[in-house]
MARDREN-180174 format. One record per atom (N, C-alpha, C): residue number from 1; residue in three letters; atom name; x, y, z. Coordinates in pm, 1 decimal, m for minus. Layout:
% residues N
    nr   rest   atom          X          Y          Z
   NUM    ALA     CA          X          Y          Z
...
END
This chain:
% residues 124
    nr   rest   atom          X          Y          Z
     1    UNK      N    m2353.8      584.0     1640.1
     1    UNK     CA    m2294.2      456.4     1704.1
     1    UNK      C    m2208.0      438.8     1563.9
     2    UNK      N    m2075.3      397.7     1596.4
     2    UNK     CA    m1987.4      373.8     1478.6
     2    UNK      C    m2022.5      212.2     1425.3
     3    UNK      N    m2124.1       98.1     1509.3
     3    UNK     CA    m2097.0      m28.1     1455.4
     3    UNK      C    m2299.0      m31.1     1439.7
     4    UNK      N    m2329.1       14.3     1443.0
     4    UNK     CA    m2496.0       21.2     1419.1
     4    UNK      C    m2484.6      m12.3     1298.1
     5    UNK      N    m2394.9       61.8     1164.9
     5    UNK     CA    m2452.9      m57.4     1009.3
     5    UNK      C    m2421.4     m177.5     1057.2
     6    UNK      N    m2341.9     m213.9     1112.7
     6    UNK     CA    m2237.8     m345.9     1109.4
     6    UNK      C    m2398.1     m422.1     1151.3
     7    UNK      N    m2421.4     m354.1     1294.6
     7    UNK     CA    m2520.2     m484.3     1350.5
     7    UNK      C    m2688.6     m491.2     1219.1
     8    UNK      N    m2723.0     m402.0     1197.4
     8    UNK     CA    m2813.8     m397.6     1101.4
     8    UNK      C    m2790.3     m464.6      966.9
     9    UNK      N    m2644.5     m504.2      951.4
     9    UNK     CA    m2632.4     m549.3      833.0
     9    UNK      C    m2655.6     m699.8      891.6
    10    UNK      N    m2565.6     m687.9      986.0
    10    UNK     CA    m2588.1     m898.8     1023.8
    10    UNK      C    m2725.9     m900.3     1088.5
    11    UNK      N    m2770.5     m813.9     1137.2
    11    UNK     CA    m2930.5     m858.4     1117.5
    11    UNK      C    m3017.5     m878.3     1044.2
    12    UNK      N    m2991.2     m809.0      925.9
    12    UNK     CA    m3100.6     m818.8      795.4
    12    UNK      C    m3031.9     m915.2      741.0
    13    UNK      N    m2888.1     m938.7      708.1
    13    UNK     CA    m2770.6    m1055.2      651.3
    13    UNK      C    m2880.4    m1224.6      643.2
    14    UNK      N    m2911.7    m1250.7      736.9
    14    UNK     CA    m2963.5    m1402.5      745.5
    14    UNK      C    m3109.9    m1394.0      824.7
    15    UNK      N    m3277.0    m1440.9      759.4
    15    UNK     CA    m3347.4    m1519.0      832.7
    15    UNK      C    m3375.6    m1606.0      790.7
    16    UNK      N    m3300.7    m1735.3      921.7
    16    UNK     CA    m3355.3    m1856.4      858.7
    16    UNK      C    m3464.7    m1955.9      907.2
    17    UNK      N    m3563.3    m2040.3      868.3
    17    UNK     CA    m3642.7    m2079.7      935.3
    17    UNK      C    m3593.9    m2246.6      994.6
    18    UNK      N    m3654.6    m2295.4     1046.2
    18    UNK     CA    m3614.1    m2388.9     1147.2
    18    UNK      C    m3617.9    m2534.2     1066.2
    19    UNK      N    m3487.5    m2600.0     1050.7
    19    UNK     CA    m3510.4    m2772.6      943.1
    19    UNK      C    m3549.4    m2851.9     1073.7
    20    UNK      N    m3643.7    m2954.5      985.3
    20    UNK     CA    m3695.7    m3054.9     1087.2
    20    UNK      C    m3634.8    m3150.8     1183.0
    21    UNK      N    m3519.2    m3154.6     1111.8
    21    UNK     CA    m3382.2    m3247.8     1158.2
    21    UNK      C    m3348.0    m3194.3     1290.9
    22    UNK      N    m3327.3    m3259.5     1379.6
    22    UNK     CA    m3276.2    m3304.0     1488.6
    22    UNK      C    m3084.5    m3272.6     1481.4
    23    UNK      N    m3029.7    m3170.4     1556.1
    23    UNK     CA    m2884.0    m3118.6     1553.6
    23    UNK      C    m2796.4    m3161.1     1695.3
    24    UNK      N    m2668.6    m3125.1     1712.8
    24    UNK     CA    m2674.1    m3198.2     1839.7
    24    UNK      C    m2588.6    m3063.5     1919.5
    25    UNK      N    m2636.9    m3038.8     1984.0
    25    UNK     CA    m2562.0    m2977.3     2126.8
    25    UNK      C    m2507.1    m3007.0     2243.4
    26    UNK      N    m2405.1    m2981.1     2265.2
    26    UNK     CA    m2324.4    m3014.7     2393.4
    26    UNK      C    m2320.7    m2856.3     2475.7
    27    UNK      N    m2316.2    m2817.1     2604.2
    27    UNK     CA    m2311.4    m2721.4     2714.1
    27    UNK      C    m2447.9    m2683.0     2798.6
    28    UNK      N    m2387.9    m2607.6     2892.9
    28    UNK     CA    m2555.9    m2569.5     2978.9
    28    UNK      C    m2645.1    m2499.5     2898.8
    29    UNK      N    m2740.3    m2560.5     2908.6
    29    UNK     CA    m2891.6    m2575.0     2873.1
    29    UNK      C    m2967.0    m2406.3     2887.1
    30    UNK      N    m3008.0    m2365.3     2799.1
    30    UNK     CA    m3112.3    m2198.3     2804.2
    30    UNK      C    m3206.2    m2209.3     2909.6
    31    UNK      N    m3250.4    m2169.5     2928.9
    31    UNK     CA    m3330.3    m2156.0     3085.5
    31    UNK      C    m3475.5    m2218.7     2985.1
    32    UNK      N    m3496.6    m2129.6     2823.8
    32    UNK     CA    m3590.7    m2209.8     2780.1
    32    UNK      C    m3581.6    m2275.1     2706.3
    33    UNK      N    m3645.7    m2438.1     2685.0
    33    UNK     CA    m3575.8    m2543.8     2629.4
    33    UNK      C    m3640.3    m2479.7     2463.3
    34    UNK      N    m3758.9    m2454.6     2434.5
    34    UNK     CA    m3826.7    m2420.2     2317.9
    34    UNK      C    m3745.8    m2272.0     2242.7
    35    UNK      N    m3657.2    m2193.4     2300.7
    35    UNK     CA    m3554.2    m2112.5     2266.6
    35    UNK      C    m3452.9    m2154.0     2231.3
    36    UNK      N    m3395.7    m2237.0     2270.7
    36    UNK     CA    m3289.6    m2333.3     2274.4
    36    UNK      C    m3313.2    m2404.7     2160.0
    37    UNK      N    m3415.4    m2502.4     2163.9
    37    UNK     CA    m3452.9    m2587.2     2050.6
    37    UNK      C    m3430.8    m2464.4     1883.1
    38    UNK      N    m3494.2    m2383.4     1927.3
    38    UNK     CA    m3505.6    m2257.2     1782.4
    38    UNK      C    m3350.9    m2229.9     1785.1
    39    UNK      N    m3288.2    m2195.7     1859.7
    39    UNK     CA    m3178.0    m2119.5     1831.4
    39    UNK      C    m3050.5    m2185.0     1729.5
    40    UNK      N    m3069.3    m2328.3     1797.2
    40    UNK     CA    m3010.1    m2448.5     1705.6
    40    UNK      C    m3008.3    m2472.4     1591.1
    41    UNK      N    m3155.2    m2487.8     1556.9
    41    UNK     CA    m3228.6    m2543.8     1417.4
    41    UNK      C    m3195.2    m2450.1     1377.0
    42    UNK      N    m3180.4    m2273.7     1386.6
    42    UNK     CA    m3191.0    m2139.4     1321.3
    42    UNK      C    m3002.5    m2144.8     1266.7
    43    UNK      N    m2962.5    m2213.3     1362.7
    43    UNK     CA    m2818.3    m2161.2     1330.1
    43    UNK      C    m2776.1    m2312.2     1202.3
    44    UNK      N    m2848.7    m2412.4     1297.0
    44    UNK     CA    m2792.8    m2523.8     1162.8
    44    UNK      C    m2847.9    m2538.9     1058.2
    45    UNK      N    m2967.7    m2437.5     1061.9
    45    UNK     CA    m3000.0    m2435.7      930.2
    45    UNK      C    m2927.3    m2326.2      800.0
    46    UNK      N    m2787.2    m2271.1      846.4
    46    UNK     CA    m2729.4    m2157.0      766.9
    46    UNK      C    m2615.3    m2260.9      730.0
    47    UNK      N    m2606.7    m2369.6      794.8
    47    UNK     CA    m2467.6    m2504.3      760.8
    47    UNK      C    m2510.0    m2579.3      648.0
    48    UNK      N    m2396.5    m2636.2      578.1
    48    UNK     CA    m2449.8    m2722.8      457.4
    48    UNK      C    m2510.0    m2836.7      499.0
    49    UNK      N    m2535.2    m2925.9      575.4
    49    UNK     CA    m2566.2    m3010.8      609.4
    49    UNK      C    m2650.7    m3021.8      790.5
    50    UNK      N    m2758.9    m2948.1      759.3
    50    UNK     CA    m2832.2    m2902.2      886.2
    50    UNK      C    m2844.9    m3070.6     1029.9
    51    UNK      N    m2902.1    m3139.8      971.1
    51    UNK     CA    m2889.8    m3265.9     1041.1
    51    UNK      C    m2745.9    m3317.1     1090.0
    52    UNK      N    m2637.8    m3266.2      991.9
    52    UNK     CA    m2474.7    m3271.4     1099.5
    52    UNK      C    m2444.3    m3234.3     1168.6
    53    UNK      N    m2523.5    m3097.2     1199.9
    53    UNK     CA    m2470.3    m2965.9     1294.9
    53    UNK      C    m2429.9    m3019.8     1417.7
    54    UNK      N    m2307.2    m2948.9     1487.7
    54    UNK     CA    m2304.6    m2912.9     1583.5
    54    UNK      C    m2324.7    m2840.0     1625.7
    55    UNK      N    m2370.6    m2777.6     1760.7
    55    UNK     CA    m2382.4    m2664.4     1827.5
    55    UNK      C    m2351.6    m2662.4     1922.6
    56    UNK      N    m2292.4    m2562.9     2018.3
    56    UNK     CA    m2184.6    m2605.8     2164.4
    56    UNK      C    m2224.9    m2490.4     2215.8
    57    UNK      N    m2226.6    m2439.8     2349.5
    57    UNK     CA    m2183.2    m2328.5     2459.1
    57    UNK      C    m2271.4    m2240.2     2416.5
    58    UNK      N    m2421.7    m2244.6     2390.1
    58    UNK     CA    m2475.7    m2079.2     2399.2
    58    UNK      C    m2494.7    m2049.8     2526.8
    59    UNK      N    m2445.1    m1893.3     2530.7
    59    UNK     CA    m2514.3    m1794.2     2623.6
    59    UNK      C    m2534.6    m1653.0     2536.6
    60    UNK      N    m2566.2    m1616.7     2663.0
    60    UNK     CA    m2644.5    m1516.0     2609.3
    60    UNK      C    m2526.5    m1375.3     2562.4
    61    UNK      N    m2542.3    m1306.3     2479.0
    61    UNK     CA    m2453.1    m1224.5     2475.3
    61    UNK      C    m2457.0    m1045.2     2515.7
    62    UNK      N    m2351.3     m976.1     2468.9
    62    UNK     CA    m2400.0     m844.8     2546.9
    62    UNK      C    m2462.9     m717.3     2425.1
    63    UNK      N    m2562.9     m832.2     2330.5
    63    UNK     CA    m2628.8     m748.3     2277.2
    63    UNK      C    m2745.7     m642.5     2363.2
    64    UNK      N    m2789.7     m519.8     2313.9
    64    UNK     CA    m2826.7     m443.9     2404.8
    64    UNK      C    m2991.0     m455.7     2426.8
    65    UNK      N    m3013.5     m530.9     2330.2
    65    UNK     CA    m3154.8     m586.3     2342.0
    65    UNK      C    m3231.9     m693.3     2396.4
    66    UNK      N    m3080.0     m776.7     2467.3
    66    UNK     CA    m3117.4     m895.4     2548.3
    66    UNK      C    m3218.6    m1031.4     2451.4
    67    UNK      N    m3195.8    m1012.7     2321.8
    67    UNK     CA    m3205.9    m1122.8     2266.8
    67    UNK      C    m3086.2    m1213.1     2195.2
    68    UNK      N    m2951.9    m1163.5     2214.6
    68    UNK     CA    m2861.1    m1201.1     2140.2
    68    UNK      C    m2798.0    m1340.1     2233.5
    69    UNK      N    m2770.4    m1394.6     2128.0
    69    UNK     CA    m2711.6    m1537.9     2191.0
    69    UNK      C    m2551.8    m1560.6     2110.9
    70    UNK      N    m2426.5    m1606.0     2249.9
    70    UNK     CA    m2323.7    m1668.8     2118.0
    70    UNK      C    m2305.7    m1813.6     2147.5
    71    UNK      N    m2218.6    m1870.3     2062.5
    71    UNK     CA    m2217.4    m1996.3     2076.2
    71    UNK      C    m2104.6    m2048.9     1952.2
    72    UNK      N    m2118.5    m2126.4     1938.2
    72    UNK     CA    m2030.6    m2210.7     1885.8
    72    UNK      C    m2057.1    m2308.7     1794.7
    73    UNK      N    m2056.1    m2325.5     1658.7
    73    UNK     CA    m2123.7    m2413.4     1503.7
    73    UNK      C    m1982.5    m2467.7     1487.8
    74    UNK      N    m2018.6    m2629.0     1419.8
    74    UNK     CA    m1955.5    m2714.1     1359.2
    74    UNK      C    m2013.2    m2730.0     1246.9
    75    UNK      N    m1988.6    m2754.9     1110.1
    75    UNK     CA    m2067.6    m2841.7     1000.8
    75    UNK      C    m2095.7    m3005.1     1065.4
    76    UNK      N    m2013.0    m3045.6     1120.7
    76    UNK     CA    m2026.5    m3192.0     1106.8
    76    UNK      C    m1936.6    m3253.4     1241.6
    77    UNK      N    m1903.3    m3350.2     1245.9
    77    UNK     CA    m1815.1    m3418.8     1360.3
    77    UNK      C    m1694.4    m3402.9     1328.1
    78    UNK      N    m1667.7    m3389.9     1159.1
    78    UNK     CA    m1497.0    m3357.0     1143.9
    78    UNK      C    m1466.8    m3197.7     1106.9
    79    UNK      N    m1574.7    m3113.2     1118.9
    79    UNK     CA    m1537.7    m3023.5     1125.4
    79    UNK      C    m1515.7    m2907.3     1271.0
    80    UNK      N    m1400.1    m2769.9     1213.8
    80    UNK     CA    m1380.4    m2714.9     1369.8
    80    UNK      C    m1468.4    m2622.0     1383.9
    81    UNK      N    m1526.5    m2633.1     1548.6
    81    UNK     CA    m1618.1    m2567.6     1629.8
    81    UNK      C    m1588.4    m2387.2     1557.5
    82    UNK      N    m1666.9    m2299.3     1534.7
    82    UNK     CA    m1654.5    m2188.5     1485.5
    82    UNK      C    m1767.7    m2069.9     1602.5
    83    UNK      N    m1685.0    m1948.1     1599.9
    83    UNK     CA    m1838.3    m1855.3     1667.1
    83    UNK      C    m1962.9    m1839.0     1566.2
    84    UNK      N    m2042.6    m1796.7     1665.1
    84    UNK     CA    m2156.3    m1725.9     1579.9
    84    UNK      C    m2211.0    m1666.8     1694.0
    85    UNK      N    m2297.6    m1554.3     1642.1
    85    UNK     CA    m2401.9    m1449.2     1680.0
    85    UNK      C    m2524.2    m1512.6     1638.2
    86    UNK      N    m2675.9    m1499.9     1755.4
    86    UNK     CA    m2783.7    m1522.2     1678.9
    86    UNK      C    m2842.8    m1417.4     1725.5
    87    UNK      N    m2907.3    m1308.0     1689.5
    87    UNK     CA    m3046.0    m1279.6     1773.2
    87    UNK      C    m3172.4    m1296.1     1677.9
    88    UNK      N    m3282.8    m1331.4     1828.8
    88    UNK     CA    m3426.8    m1384.6     1800.1
    88    UNK      C    m3495.5    m1262.8     1831.7
    89    UNK      N    m3562.7    m1252.2     1690.4
    89    UNK     CA    m3685.5    m1115.5     1689.8
    89    UNK      C    m3816.4    m1175.7     1711.5
    90    UNK      N    m3858.3    m1098.2     1810.1
    90    UNK     CA    m4005.1    m1125.1     1820.6
    90    UNK      C    m4103.5    m1217.7     1763.1
    91    UNK      N    m4099.0    m1158.0     1618.4
    91    UNK     CA    m4170.4    m1254.6     1527.3
    91    UNK      C    m4105.0    m1379.3     1484.5
    92    UNK      N    m4013.7    m1474.2     1548.6
    92    UNK     CA    m3972.8    m1561.0     1549.7
    92    UNK      C    m3889.2    m1613.7     1456.9
    93    UNK      N    m3800.9    m1495.7     1412.0
    93    UNK     CA    m3738.5    m1536.0     1310.7
    93    UNK      C    m3561.8    m1455.4     1367.0
    94    UNK      N    m3486.2    m1533.1     1289.6
    94    UNK     CA    m3315.2    m1510.4     1364.5
    94    UNK      C    m3216.1    m1462.4     1268.5
    95    UNK      N    m3139.6    m1385.4     1300.0
    95    UNK     CA    m3049.1    m1321.2     1238.5
    95    UNK      C    m2919.4    m1386.4     1310.8
    96    UNK      N    m2837.1    m1461.8     1211.5
    96    UNK     CA    m2706.7    m1582.5     1237.7
    96    UNK      C    m2601.8    m1479.2     1192.8
    97    UNK      N    m2492.3    m1448.6     1227.2
    97    UNK     CA    m2378.5    m1434.3     1159.8
    97    UNK      C    m2263.8    m1588.7     1253.2
    98    UNK      N    m2192.4    m1628.1     1120.1
    98    UNK     CA    m2127.4    m1755.6     1190.0
    98    UNK      C    m1984.5    m1689.4     1103.7
    99    UNK      N    m1911.1    m1691.9     1204.5
    99    UNK     CA    m1735.6    m1648.7     1110.5
    99    UNK      C    m1654.7    m1794.7     1080.6
   100    UNK      N    m1696.1    m1810.4      939.2
   100    UNK     CA    m1593.5    m1917.8      901.7
   100    UNK      C    m1472.8    m1946.8      955.5
   101    UNK      N    m1417.8    m2019.8      906.3
   101    UNK     CA    m1270.6    m2082.2      936.6
   101    UNK      C    m1164.5    m2003.3      897.5
   102    UNK      N    m1229.0    m1909.0      715.9
   102    UNK     CA    m1129.6    m1843.3      670.4
   102    UNK      C    m1220.1    m1768.8      593.7
   103    UNK      N    m1213.8    m1644.4      486.8
   103    UNK     CA    m1259.5    m1610.1      427.1
   103    UNK      C    m1340.0    m1504.9      512.4
   104    UNK      N    m1465.1    m1415.3      430.6
   104    UNK     CA    m1564.8    m1371.4      481.1
   104    UNK      C    m1665.1    m1408.0      489.1
   105    UNK      N    m1774.3    m1414.3      618.6
   105    UNK     CA    m1866.6    m1454.1      637.0
   105    UNK      C    m2000.1    m1349.4      504.2
   106    UNK      N    m2113.8    m1446.6      481.3
   106    UNK     CA    m2203.0    m1350.0      337.2
   106    UNK      C    m2253.9    m1282.1      431.1
   107    UNK      N    m2194.6    m1139.8      320.4
   107    UNK     CA    m2218.0    m1001.6      343.0
   107    UNK      C    m2181.1     m918.6      429.1
   108    UNK      N    m2047.2     m953.2      456.9
   108    UNK     CA    m1991.3     m859.0      599.0
   108    UNK      C    m1828.3     m901.5      575.2
   109    UNK      N    m1756.5     m842.4      564.0
   109    UNK     CA    m1596.1     m797.0      538.0
   109    UNK      C    m1561.9     m891.9      715.7
   110    UNK      N    m1474.3     m999.7      680.1
   110    UNK     CA    m1444.3    m1078.0      787.6
   110    UNK      C    m1419.8     m985.5      896.1
   111    UNK      N    m1324.4     m828.3      880.9
   111    UNK     CA    m1241.8     m739.3      976.7
   111    UNK      C    m1397.0     m711.7     1056.4
   112    UNK      N    m1511.8     m666.2      975.1
   112    UNK     CA    m1599.3     m609.2     1052.9
   112    UNK      C    m1686.9     m749.8     1137.5
   113    UNK      N    m1683.8     m884.3     1090.1
   113    UNK     CA    m1752.3     m958.7     1157.4
   113    UNK      C    m1706.7     m992.4     1284.2
   114    UNK      N    m1559.7     m988.6     1261.1
   114    UNK     CA    m1458.7     m988.5     1424.8
   114    UNK      C    m1466.8     m885.6     1524.9
   115    UNK      N    m1500.4     m817.9     1449.9
   115    UNK     CA    m1505.7     m665.5     1543.5
   115    UNK      C    m1664.0     m677.8     1644.5
   116    UNK      N    m1785.6     m720.9     1496.9
   116    UNK     CA    m1904.9     m722.9     1564.8
   116    UNK      C    m1911.7     m818.1     1674.6
   117    UNK      N    m1824.7     m963.5     1643.8
   117    UNK     CA    m1850.3    m1066.2     1740.7
   117    UNK      C    m1760.1    m1057.5     1862.9
   118    UNK      N    m1676.4     m982.2     1885.9
   118    UNK     CA    m1568.0     m951.5     2012.7
   118    UNK      C    m1664.6     m874.0     2105.2
   119    UNK      N    m1719.7     m741.5     1989.0
   119    UNK     CA    m1849.2     m638.7     2051.3
   119    UNK      C    m1902.1     m731.5     2125.5
   120    UNK      N    m2024.7     m801.6     2101.3
   120    UNK     CA    m2100.4     m862.6     2151.1
   120    UNK      C    m2047.9     m961.9     2266.8
   121    UNK      N    m1930.3     m987.3     2279.6
   121    UNK     CA    m1917.9    m1111.1     2374.1
   121    UNK      C    m1825.2    m1229.3     2299.2
   122    UNK      N    m1901.1    m1231.0     2184.1
   122    UNK     CA    m1866.0    m1413.3     2125.5
   122    UNK      C    m1733.9    m1436.0     2123.7
   123    UNK      N    m1643.3    m1317.3     2071.5
   123    UNK     CA    m1502.8    m1335.1     2090.0
   123    UNK      C    m1380.3    m1291.6     2187.7
   124    UNK      N    m1294.4    m1335.2     2257.6
   124    UNK     CA    m1221.2    m1270.9     2369.3
   124    UNK      C    m1102.4    m1280.6     2338.7
END
């Protein structure tokens, strides 16, 4: 599989702990509120000020394991929303890939990140 290495790289790239602060979410809620809260917290933890983070439009991704979700994240009320993908692992950890407005995301070339987010259904 050509993109198998990319999925592993993105999965190994970030394991986030959950911040205690609340973040804002707009969109259709996930079926499991606890999972939604954990995803929001894990994505927000990757942003400069987790308490100011805004997350929207969570939806299941095309990840084969069924544990992936797409959405959009904003660092604060003035920042643009950027697409992201998150994988929830059985042990409660998360792998998060957020596509920045410009430049490369940590540990991955921008072109590879765009390709991966497109394959996972997060970018169209």
